[in-house]
C-alpha positions, -999 to +999 in steps of 0.1 A: -081-053-339-058-023-344-021-027-352-012-013-319-034-039-300-023-067-323+014-058-313+002-057-276-013-093-279+019-106-295+039-089-268+019-107-241+024-140-259+061-134-261+063-125-224+044-155-213+064-178-235+097-166-221+082-168-187+090-206-186+126-199-193+127-174-165+111-199-142+137-225-151+165-200-144+148-190-111+144-224-096+180-233-105+189-210-077+159-202-057+138-229-040+102-233-056+081-222-025+104-192-018+103-182-055+065-184-054+064-161-024+088-135-041+067-135-073+037-125-053+054-101-031+066-083-062+030-085-077+014-069-048+041-043-039+041-014-045+011-016-067-015-024-040-009+011-027-020+027-059-047+004-072-081+006-056-095-027-043-119-043-068-156-045-059-154-081-046-152-096-011-122-110+006-133-146+005-133-145-033-098-128-033-085-154-008-098-183-030-083-168-061-049-162-043-048-197-028-057-215-060-035-195-085-007-186-062-002-210-034-013-241-054-009-236-090+026-220-091+039-241-062+033-271-082+044-256-114+077-242-099+084-275-082+079-296-113+102-274-133+127-278-104+123-316-105+131-317-143+099-308-162+112-292-195+102-256-197+090-259-232+068-290-226+056-272-194+043-243-215+022-266-235+009-290-207-003-260-187-027-252-216-047-283-205-063-258-181-085-250-210-102-285-209-100-287-171-119-253-170-144-267-195-151-297-173-154-276-141-178-252-159-199-281-168-202-290-132-205-258-115-216-231-140-240-255-161-221-247-193-227-271-221-197-278-244-203-283-282-195-315-300-165-296-315-151-287-280-156-323-268-138-336-299-109-311-292-107-322-255-105-359-267-076-352-291-057-332-266-060-360-241-047-384-267-017-361-272-012-359-235-013-396-233+012-398-260+036-377-241+030-397-209+037-429-227+072-414-233+079-409-196+062-439-179+086-451-152+110-423-161+122-393-142+099-367-159+068-386-151+063-371-117+070-335-129+046-341-158+019-351-132+027-321-110+023-298-141-011-314-148-021-307-111-008-270-115-031-267-147-060-281-127-056-254-101-053-227-129-088-241-140-102-238-105-089-202-104-106-195-136-139-206-122-133-185-090-126-156-114-158-162-132-178-163-100-162-129-091-182-114-119-173-083-140-147-066-119-114-049-126-092-080-134-059-060-131-069-049-096-082-084-089-048-099-097-030-073-076-051-077-045-052-114-049-014-114-048-016-104-011-027-139-003+002-162-013+033-147+002+028-155+040+016-192+033+045-197+008+071-182+031+058-205+059+062-234+037+095-224+026+109-219+061+093-255+071+102-274+039+132-257+023+147-243+056+158-209+068+190-212+045+166-208+016+160-172+027+196-163+037+207-179+004+190-150-015+222-129-007+242-152-029+221-159-060+233-146-093+219-115-113+203-139-137+182-153-109+172-118-096+163-111-133+140-141-133+124-131-100+116-096-114+105-109-148+082-134-133+067-109-108+065-078-130+069-089-166+047-121-166+021-111-140+017-074-139+026-064-173+013-095-190-020-099-170-025-062-172-022-060-210-043-090-214-071-073-192-069-042-214-074-063-245-104-083-230-119-049-221-116-037-258-124-069-277-146-100-275-129-129-256-133-150-287-109-125-306-084-123-277-082-158-262-069-176-293-036-157-290-028-178-259-024-208-284+009-191-295+024-193-259+036-229-263+052-221-297+073-193-281+078-216-250+094-243-271+114-219-291+127-201-262+135-233-242+155-245-274+174-212-277+181-204-241+181-238-223+192-260-253+161-283-246+153-308-274+122-327-279+117-364-288+095-376-317+067-388-293+068-355-275+065-337-309+035-360-319+019-355-286+024-317-286+008-315-321-022-335-310-027-310-279-021-281-301-048-294-327-072-300-298-068-266-284-074-250-319-105-272-323-117-262-289-113-225-297-123-222-334-145-254-338-177-240-327-176-209-349-165-231-378-194-254-374-219-225-371-205-209-403-208-242-420-244-245-410-251-210-421-237-217-454 
């Protein structure tokens, strides 16, 4: 990987890690459903007028938009609104790796290696450790909601896989046309009309959050990620995502003053080890066998 592309990959990691702080700032002033709608309005406009529709049918775009936009981010934004720490959310969301693996077994006939199964078991042990810290506590419900969000992320990954080899940047932009109307309707029903009128009074920090989430995290982040995946094997690019929780925890500590308990640290380390084993384990085993 060239130095330029290495810098690009690290830039994406930085953007995605900071995104969880931006979400926290956003939901402090903008209700979660409305924030989700604003995110995807920003993603779709004005880019949809300049980017050609990908070679895929509307049912696939609608399925992607519903799973990743209406469901994943409405659950994630609501969880952070209800008290899920931003740093911990950046890590728990990576459980989508293992949810995706399970769904791929069911629907794509994939067969995980023993190293990947071992990684999943270690990560689940880490998640159980974090959950034990919050059983009966105020963070348990947001933790479960974050897991549901990770599950819908995994479903959207399967939808994306089913779409085949398409322009992923265009796929994200055109899929972004789906969430705004359902999320605006949900916002009006659940959060009330005052949620929309309240936008006139939110702070510059909240507006910055909306713009960062829409244009920085989604368009710039996913766009750069798609470029990297087009230039290099996925096995070289995907491991960079393991650094997102590292940035997420650091950013949450610096900007939000979030601290972590010893059990959360222990559980986070187990999840991180499980993720590393899932990504690098099969290649390591293959090299050992070859040696």
